[in-house]
N, C-alpha and C positions, 0 to 999 in steps of 0.2 A: 705660474701659468700666464701666458700672454693672452690678452683679451682684445677683442675687436668690438668697436662700439656698435650698439644697435642701429644707429643712424647709417653707418657704413654698410651693414648687412642689408638693411631695408632699401638703401639706395641701389645696391646691386640687384636686388630682386625686382625693383621697379624698372631698372634698365633692361633686364631680361624680359619682363612681362610686356614692357613697351614695344619690344621687337615683334610682338605677335601680329600676324597678318590680319587685316580686316576681313570680315565676312564677305564683303563685296569683292575683294581681290581674290579670295579663295573660290568664290562662286564663278568668277570670270575665268580663273585658271582651269577649273574642272569642266566648265561648260565648253571652253575652247577645245580641251582635250577630247571631250565626248563628240564635239563637232568633227574633229579630225577622224575619229574612229568611224563615224557615220559616213563620212565621205569615202572612206576606204571600203565600205560594205555596199558597194553599188548594186551587186547582184541580189543581195538579200533585200535591200530596199526596193528594188525594181519588182521583185516577186511579191512583196507586201502590197504594192500598188496594183499590180496587174491581176493578181488572183481575185480580188473583189470585182474588178471589171469583168473578168472572165465569167464569174458566177452570174453577174447581172446580165451579161450578154446571153447566157443560156436562158435566163428567165425571159428576156425580151423575145428571143427566137421561139420559145415555147408559146408565149402569148400570141405572137403573130400567127403561128401555125394553128393554134386553137381557134383564132378568129376567122381564119380562112376556111376552116372545115365546118364550123357550126354557126356562122353569122346569119342572122335574120334581121329584117328591118321593118318598121311601120311608117305609114304616111303621117304628115302633119294635118291635124283636124281641129282647126280653131272653132268651127261651128258645124258640127255633124248634122246630116240630114236625117229626118225621122224615117223609121222603117215602117212597113205596113203593120196595121194593127193586128195584134194576136192576143190570145188569152192562154197563158201558160200557168196552170195552177199547181205545178209540181212543187211540193215542199222542198226546202233546202236540206241537204245532208250536212249536218254539222253539230257542234256542241254549243254550249252557252258561252257567254262572255264576250261576244262580238258587239261592236258599237256601230250603229248606222245613223249618222246624222243626216238629215234631209233638209234640202233647201227648197222652200215652197214659194212659188210665184203665182198669184191668182189675178184674174181679171176683175174689173169693177162690177161685173154682172153676177157675181156669185151671191146667191141668196141665202145659203145655209153654210157659209164658210166656217163659222165657229163650230157648228156641230160636226162638220166633216173632219176638221183637224182633230177634235177630241176622239171621234170614232176611229180615225186612222191610227192614232197612237195606241188605242186599246186593241185594235185589230191587227197590229203589226207583230204578228207572232209567226213562228215557223215550227215545223215538226222536227224536233231534235232527236238525238239518240235515246233520250230518256222521256220523250213525250213533248208536249207543247211548251215552248219557252218564249219569254218576252224580254228582250234586252231593255236596258235603261237608256232612253234617247235624250239627247240635248234639245233645246228649244229649236223651233223652225227659224230659218233666216229668210226674210222676205226681200225680194228685189223688185225694181220698178217694171222691168220688161225683160224679154228674151235676150236682148243684146247685153244687158247688164249681167245676167246670170252666166251667159257664155263667156264673157270677159273674165269674170271671177273664177269660174272653174278652169279656164285655160291657164290663168296665172298660177293656180295652185298645183298644176301638174308637175310631178317630180319633186314636190316640196315636202312630201311625207304626210300631207293632210289626209284624213280618212273621210271621203265623201263618196259613199257607195251609190247614191242615187239623188235625183232632183226632179222637181215637177214643174210643168207649165200647165196651170189649170185655165183653160180657155173658156169653158162654159160649164156651169153647174145649175141645172134647172130641174127641180124635182118632178115637174109635170111633163117635161119633154125629153131632155137629153143631158149626157155628160160627155165633155170633150176635154181631154188632157194629154199631155206629152210626158212620158216618163224617161228620164235619163238613167242609164245604168252604167256601172263600172265594168269595163271590158277586161280589166286585169284579172288574172286568175287568183282565186283565193284558196287557201289551204283548209281542208277539213280538220277540225280539232282532234278527231278521233285517230287512233293509231293506224287503222286500216282505211282511213278516209282518203278520198281523191280530191283533185283540184276541180273548181267549179266557177261559174260566173253567176252572181247572185241577182238574176233577173226575176225569178218567180216571186221572191219575197215582196218587194214593193208593188208588183203588179197585183198580187192576190190581196194585199191590204187595201189598195185603192178601190178595187172592184167591190169588195165586201162593204167598205165604208159608204160607197155611193148607194148600194142597194139598201142599206139600213136607213140612210137619210131620206131616200125617196120611196121607200116601200109603201108607205101609207097612201101616197098620192100618185103612184106610178100608173100611167095610163097604159092600156094595152098596146098602143102604137109607139110608146117611147122607145128610143134606141140609144145605144151608147157606143162610142168609138174610142178606143185607147191605142195611142201610138207610143212607140218607145225609140230611143236613140242613145248612142254612146255619149259618155261625158267627153267634152272637148279634150284633145290630147295633142302632144307634140310628137314629132317624128323622133325615133331613136332606133339604135341597133342593139341587138342582143346576141350574145354568143357565150359558149361555155369556155371560160378562161382557166385552163389547167394550171397555168403559172401561179394562180392563187394558192394552190395546194403545195407549191414548192417554195414560194418566196419567203414564207415565214422562217422555215428552217435554214434556208440559205442565208438570210440576213442575220439570223441568230449565230450562225457559224462565222460570218464576216465580223460581227461585233466582238467575237472572242479571239480572232486570229492573232492579234498583237500580244495577247497574254503570255505565250511562251517567249516572245521576244523581250518583253519587260522583265520576266523572271530570269531568263538566261543571262542577261546583261549583268545582273547582280550576282547570281550564283557563280558565273565565270570568275568574277573578281574575288569572290570568297574562296572558290576552289583553288585558285592559283595564288592566293594570299596577296593579291594586288590591293584589296581593300585595307588589309592590315598594314601593308607597306605605305599606303597613302596616309593612314592614320599616324603611323610612327614618324612620318615626314612632315606632320603638322596639320593635315586636313582635319577639320572639325567634323564630327559625326553628323551634326545637323546640316552642314553644307552639303555633305555627300548625298543625303537623302533628298534635300530640296532640289539639287541638280537632277537626280534621277527622276524625281516627280515632274520637274519641268520638261525633261526630255520625253518622258512617257506621254505627257499631255500633247507635246508638239507632234509626236508620231501619230497619236490617236486622232487629233484634229485633222491632220493631213489625210488620214484614212477615211474619216467621216466626210470630208469635203468631196473626196473621190466618190464615195458611196452616194451622196445626195445628188451631185452633179450628174453622174452617169445614170442614176436611177431616173432622173427627169429627162435626160437625153434619150434614153431608151423607151420613154413614155410608159413606164410601169405604173399601173393604176395605184399601187401603194404610195407612190410619191406624187402622182399628179392629181388624185382625187381627194386624198386627205389634206386637211389644212396643214401647211408646211410647219407651222409652229409646234404642232403636236408631236411630230416625230423628231424635230430638232431638239425639243426639250427632253424627250426620251433618250436620244443619243447622248446629250450632255450629261444627264443624270447617270446614264450607264458608264460614261467615261470615268466619273468619280468612283463608281462601284467596281469596274473591272480593274482599275489601277489599285484600289484597295485590296481586291482579291490577289493581285499580282504581288503586292508588297507582303501580304500575309504568307503567300506561297514561298517567298524567298527564304523564310525561316524554316521551311520543311525539307529543303533539298540541299545536298552537299556537292552534287556533280551536275553539270549541264546535261549530260546524257540522260540521267534519271528524270530531270525536270522536263526536258523536251518530250520524251516518250510519254510520260505520265500526263502532261497537260494536253497534248494533242489527242490522246486517247480520251481524256475527260471531255474535251470540246465536242468530239464526234458523238460519244455515247450520251452525254448529258443533253446535247441538242436534240437528238432523236427522242430521248425519254421525255423531255419537256414538251416537244411537239405532240407526241402521242397522248400524254397525260392531260395537257391543257385542252386539246381538241375534244377528247372524250367528255371531259367535265363541262365544257361550254356547249356541247351538242346535247347533253342530257337535260331534258326538261326538269325544272324545279331544283336544279343544283344550287345549294346554298352558297352564300358569300364565304362562309367559313371553309367549305370544301374547296373552293377556288383558291383561298388564301394559303391553306396549309402547305401545298407543294411549293408555293412561291417563296417559302422561307429560304430556299436555295436560289441565289441570285439569277442563275441561268433560267430557271423556271419562271421567275418573275418577269424578266425582260421578254421571254418568249410569249408570255400571256399578253403583255402590252402590244407586241408585234401582231399577235393574232387578232386583237380587237381592231387594229388599224387595217389589217389585211382583209378580214371578213367584211368590214364596213365599206371597203372600196371595191369589192368584187362586183362584176357587172351584173345588173345595171344599177347597183346601189351607189349613192352619191358620195360616200366617204364620211369621215368624222370631222366635226368642227368643235371649237371650244365650248359651244353651247350644249352639244349632246355627247361629249366625250365621256361623261360619267352618268349617263341615263340610258334608257331603253336597253338594259342588259350590258352596256359597256361600262367598265370600271377602270378606265385608263388612269384617272387621277389617283386611284388607290394603288395602282402599280407604281406610279411616281413616288408615292409616300413610302411604299415598302422598300424600294431600291435605295432611297435616301437613308432610311433607318438601317438597312443592312450594311451600307457603306460606312456609316458612323461606327457601328459595332466592330467592323473589321479594322478600321483605322485605330480604334482603341486597343484591340487585341494586338495589333502589330506594334503599337507604341509600347505596350507593357512587355512584350517579348523582347523587343530590340533594345529598349532604353532602360527598362527597370533595373537591371543589375548595376549600372552606373549610378542611377538615381538613388538606389538603396545604399550604396556606399557613401554618397554625399550626405544623405539624410541619416546615416548611422543606423539604418534599419537592419537588424539581424546580425550586425557585426559585434555589438557589445557582448552578447552572450558568448560568441565564439572566442573573443579575446580573453574574457574572464576564464573560460575553460582551459585555454592554452597557456595562461599566464604562469601558473605554477609549474606546468610541464616544461615550459621554455626556460624558466629561471633555474629549475633543477638541472636541466640538460646542460645549460651553460656552465654552472658550477661544476658539474661532473666532468664536463669536457675540459675545463681548465685544469682540474686535478690530474686527468689522465693524459693530457697533451704533453708531449716532450719537446714541442717546437717553441723555443723562446721567442722567435720573431712573430709567430702567430699571436701569442699573448701580448707582445709589445704592440702589435697592430690593433688589438682590441682596446688596449689602454688609450691609444691615440684616437681611436674612433669615439670612445667615451668622452674624451676631452673635447673633441669637436662638437659632439652632440650637446654637451653641457654649455658650451659657448653659444651655440645657436639658440638653445632654449632660454639662456639667460638674456639674450638679445631680443627675445620675443618673436623671433622669425618663424620658429617651428613650435609645435605643441599647442597651437591655439585653436585648432579645429577639433570638434568632438570625434569626428570620424578618424582622424589621425591618432587621437588618444586611444580609441578603442582598438586599434590595430597594433599598439605597442605592447610589449611584454614587460614583465617585472625583472628585466635583466640589467637594470641600471648599475648594479654592483659588479657586473662582469668586467674583468680586466683590471680590477683594483689590486690584483696580486703584483707586488713589485718583483721584478726579475731582471737580473743583469743581462744586458745584451751580450751575445757571444763575440761581438766585435766592439772594440772600444770606440770606434769611430761612429757608431750608431747612436744618434741622439734620441731624446724622448719624443721628438716630432715624427718619427718614422723609423721603420726597420730597414736594415740593409744599406744604410748610407747616411752621409752627413747632410743635414738641412738646417737652414737658418729658421729658428722658431718665429722670429718677428716677421719675416717676409712671407712665411707660408700660411699664415692664418687666413688671409683673404683668398689665397689660391685654393686652400682646402675647402673653404665655404663654397666657392664657385664651382668646385668639381663634383665628384660623386662620393657620397657617404652612405655606407651600408652597415647597418647595426643589427646584429643578431637575427639575421633573416632566416626563416624556416619556410620550406615548401613541402607540404605533404599531399600525396595523392591517395584517395580512398578507393580501394578495390574490393571486390567480393571476397577475396582471399585474405588480404592484409592491407594495412596502410603502408605506403612507401614514402619514405623521407628522401626526397630528391636533393634538397639543399638543407643542410643541418647547421644552424647557428653560425652563419658566416658573417664576419665583420671585416670591413676593409675601407680604406679611404683613398681616393685617387684625386690628387690636387690638379688644379689647372696647370697647363704647360707641361703635362707629362703623359706617358703612355704606359698602361699596365698590360703586360702580356699574361694571358691565362692559359695554362697547360693542364691537361688531364686526359685520361683515356675516354673513349666513348662511354657515356653513361655516368661520368664523374659528377655532373651537375652544372657544368659551364653554361650550356645552352639554356637550361632552366633558370639559372640565375640571371642571365641577360634578358630572358623573356620576361621575368618579373620586373626588371628595371625598365624594360620597354613597354610595360603595361599589357603584355599579352597574357600573362598569368597573374592571378591575384596572389598576394602575399599571405601565407597562412599566419605567420606571426613575425614580429620584428618590424623594422622601419628602414626606409631608404629615402635619400634626398638627392635630387639632381639640381644643381644650381640653387640649392636652398629650398626647393619645392618638394612636397611630399608625394612620393610615387603612388601612395594609396588613394589620394584624394585630388591631386592637382596635375594629373597627366596631361590634361588639355593644354595647360600652360607649358609643361615640359616639352611636349611635342614641337612647340614653336621654335625651340633652340636645340633640337636634337637631330642628329643624322645617323642613319643605319645602313650598313652594308650587310645584308643577310647572308647566311651560309649558302643558300641556293638562290641563284639569280631570279628576281621577280620583275619581269619585264612584259610589256605588251608586244607581241610578235609583229604586229602590223604598224608599229610606230618606229621612227628612227631614233638613233642615239641623241641627236640634237633635240628632238621633240620631247624625249624623256627629261632631259636637263632643263629645258625651258619650262615644262610643266611644274617640276619640283621647285625650280627657281621662283616661279610665280607663287607657289604655295608658301614659300619662305618670305615673300614680300618684295622680291626683286622685280624691277620693271624698267622698261626703256633701255637706254644705253648700258646701264649697269648690268642688266640681266644678260644681254647678248654678249657683252665683253666677258662676263663671268663664265658663261657657257663656253665660249671659244677658248678661254684660258684653260679651263678644266679639260676640254677635249684635247688640247695640245699637250697638257701634262701627262695624260694617260695614253697618249699616242693614238688617238682615234679621229684626228682631224680629217684624214682622208676617207673615213667611213662614217662621217657625221650624219650624212643624209641617206644611209642605207638602213633598211628595216632590220630590226634586231633579230628577226627570224633568219637572216643571212649572216649573223655574227658567229664566229667561232666561240668555243667555251672561254678561252682567254680574253677575247674582246668583251664578252658579256661581263666577266669579272671586273675588268678595268672600268667599264661603264658603271657598274654597281658601286665601285669605290668613288667615282666622280659624283654620282648621285648623292652619296653620303656626305660629301663636302660642299655641295652647292648651298648657297645662302649663308655661308660662314657660321655653321652651327657650333655651339660651345661644348656640347657633349656628343661624342661620336663613338659608335659601337661598330667594330670591324670583325665580322665572324669569318675567319679563314679567307681573307681577301685575295690571297695569291694562288689559290687552288687552280691548277690547270694552266699556269703560266710557264712559259719557257724561262730559262735562267736570266736571259737579258731583260725580258719584260718584267720579271720579278724584281730585279734590282732597280729598274726604273720606277716601279711602283713603290718600292721601299723609300726611294728619294722623295716621292710625293707625300708619303705618310710622315716621313721625318720633317718635311717642310710644313706639315699641317699642325705640328705640336703647339706652337706659340698661340696662346689664348684659348686653348682647348684642353679638355680632359678626354683621353681616348682609352678605349678598352679593346684589346686585340686578342682573339682566340686563334690558336694555330696548332698544328701538329708538327710544324717545322721548328726544331730546336735552333737551327741557324737563324731563322727569321725572328724568333723570340729574343735571341741573344743580340741580334743586330739592331732591333727597333725598340725594345722595351727599356724604360727607365727602371722598372721593377717587374718581377715575374711572380705570379701567384700560381701555385700548384694545388689542384683539387683532386680528391680521391674519395669516392663513395659519399659525395655530397658535402664533405668537410674541406675546409681550407687547411692543408697540411704544412705549407711553407710559403713564405712571401719575403721578397727582398731582391737586391740587385743580383744579376747573374753571377758575378764573382763571389758575392756573399753566399749564394746557394752552393756554388761549387766548393767553396772553402768549408762551409759548415756541414754539408751533407754528402760531399764526395768521399771516396774511399782513400784519398791521398794522391800521391804522384803515380803517374803511369810511366813505367820504364819499358821501352821497346828495344830489342837487340836483334842483330842478325850476325851469324858466324859462318865462316867457311868450314868445310869438312865437318858437317854437323854431327856425324856419328861419334867423332872424337871430341870436338870442342864444346858441343852443347851441354853435356853433363858437367864439364869443368866450369862453364859459365854459370850454370845454375847453382853449383856449389859456391862459387865466388859471390854471387848476389845474395843468396840466403844467409851466408856467413858474415857478409860485410855490412848489411843493413838490417837493423833490428825490426822485426815485425814484417819483413818482406815475404811475399808469397807469390808463387807462380800462378798466373791466370790461365795461360794457354801456351802451347808450343807446337810448331809445325814446320818441318823442313828447314830447320836452322833459325827460324824466326820465333822469338819468345817474348811474352808480355808479362811483366811483373807489376804488382801493386805494393807501394811502399807508403806507410803511414806518414802524415805530414810531420809529426814531431820526432820521427826516428832519424832524420838526416838533416844535414845542411847541404844546400845545392853545391857549394864550393867543394865540399868533400867528395860529392859524387863525381864531379868533373875531374878532380885530382886523381881519384882512385881508378877511374876508367882510362885516363891517359896512361896510367902506369901498366895496365894489363892488356891494352888493345892488341898489341902485336903478339903477345904470348898466348892469348886465348883465341886468336884468329877472328877478332871482332871486325867485321867489315862496315857495320853501321849501327848506331845506337842513338837514342833520344829520350828525353824526359819531359813530361808535361803534367799539368794539373788535370783532375778528373773533368770530363766533358759534361755539358749540361744534360745531354741525353742519358748519361750514366747516373747523374743525380736524379733525373726524372724516374728512371727505372728503379733506383734504390727506394724512392719515396712511394712508389705506386705498385711495386712488384707483388706485394702480398695482398690478400683480401682484407687485411686489417685496415681500419679507417684511420689509424694513427701512424705517423712516420717513425722511422727508426731514430734512435737518439743521435743528436749531432756529434760530429767528430770533434776532437780537440782543436782549439783555436790555434792556427799556426802563425798568428800575428807576431809572436815573439821570435820566430825564426828569422834569420837574415841570410842573405846570399853573399 
């Protein structure tokens, strides 16, 4: 056995791994591609910008209309004039719990000031719904004179301070008179009772003042004493009041606006999943993390643009939500919601398979959830005594949480309220900071869920979680199946291929290049003894290094290592009815500088095998190595030097052929002059130079196939899979593409699947035939024709068929042992003659002797065609091929 040094193998692995494109380069490639797609979606982007503006415009128009229909205004009163003295002893209608702080200013002539203040506090009661009630009052605040108190009260207007009344005590003389001015609050107060009405609280302070004076002076009051009480409003500023109906609309409108981009975010990912564009990018080298970071960056870019439009035009249209609330409060809410809505979108991408279902479902959710959140939150916030827990429970749904935050801001900014600031955003019944915290927590939970759903399968493989038990369970089954398969198989070249693969695997393990990771070990089966059966090749020219042809053992070691090695691979699909074995213990090796053609009927297992090698399906058992890297655990590295032409074209319809090649070239690490020269060269080779700048939606089927082949070769990949690459091509284009594929062989290991026997014969160094998941034959085309063909095919044509045809038939059947008639029609007959029954020289000599006498006008002899071999090997439902025919290598012409 020829050996290759561990240093050589490890150097080759380092070379392949070093060719990996950096994360920054891949990010740049995908970001540019996404930018091109966004530029092509002008109408969609315009709608995304204009629709929020349209909703804001409606709100602005409704606000203006409300203002014009219901606007009232008050005058500026920095120092109100006193009104005529009155005595209004009507008790206040209302409940307990109100606070009435009083500011007291007295003159220096007050003789019983201390007694008066004490009595005023004790007498400041009112008749409530349940009887007399006395609030708890703060201390009096004393000012120097009337000007000072006027300035103080004027400065407090609109600041939310609670000053229901104030006094100017101008004279208090128990023997003569009482003279005072009472300030009262002209703002309407609400009765606490459910059926209470609005009122102005003038009687309360007036009644308390009069009663206190009477008690102070009762003992010494003369009959001629008189008292005068005046009252006046608190100083106030001018303002306008109106009923703004837009307040009732803006919360749900903004809720909808904040959700509008969610279907866009989701559809972008679902579209690429639905049409397998994401898988194609992965197979062409794009790292999963780069894909999601670019998606995340683009989602944020679109969201920030939308929010800038919302904030700018909300202020331009002078909506009170934007103008009255402190700008930082709603900016923070919008930013936190950006994290949350993108998390919701990422999680939603795991739930949909088509863009149609995602679009319909998400827009339905936005409308219904927005209305439900508005109704639920409004009722809870309007209900007196609603607990924080009751408000929080619906907010577990992110839409309800952001709607509650918008309601706090909207209600606080409704006319004539001044809006929220950072100081009161989480007080006076507002819990905006709590909403911030809930949204952040919900975003974190959704990011974690998305990460587990999207990335956990690959992480579990790398960490060997769950794979060890599966491998141990399948180990005995696989070993037994391989041994049984060896005994039942009649194909010597398949067994020879297994021996060859075992030798390569042994060399790779001896070199320490494979078998070092726990995850790889857990996916291997106990089939190491497979292929140890010694069997003579049916052709003397076949060496131990491969079946179906002569190869130099010394020169092939490195080529085999750098190529594709598949060892006892099994793929089972579990269904409710039964387990289906799609690939059953297949072993083969494809060295560098060669192309393996794979033939098989639909459902034979070809596509499943290639899907496992491309990382699209996990391997049930067995192992496979591409360039020395384990398919089970190192696909990230393999993708960097792999190219794929899928069975069905996977293209962006609104990108050009050139843009496709530039994008995938950048993924492979090409840049600058090398990139554009490589793109132009491939476009020329596949005859697409004249259509390079045409969108692929305008390509014919053949043009799309040629572009797919060019994409598989961009960046000089070392492993290339071509799945029916010439489907739909005219004969001329097909042969041109064959030339491209032939020229791509040096330095690469290629796998070609096709239904064209001519194509397989023309391009393949070796051909593998699969049937019912098993490899039934492998070797050069001539080797397969010779080994599995039915012999020579003799075709004859005679004149006067009614007379000469029976005579010709008798001549052939009697002259060549084992000959049989295949078919006959109108004087043309086809015969099958076993290889060992004749010498070609004898055939020519005998036919020359009877051509005239039998009326033979034309005849010819040839070996069995590849198509006939294929039919012979796959015609029955059995998974095993018919026994090989005798080896004709001893015959001579």
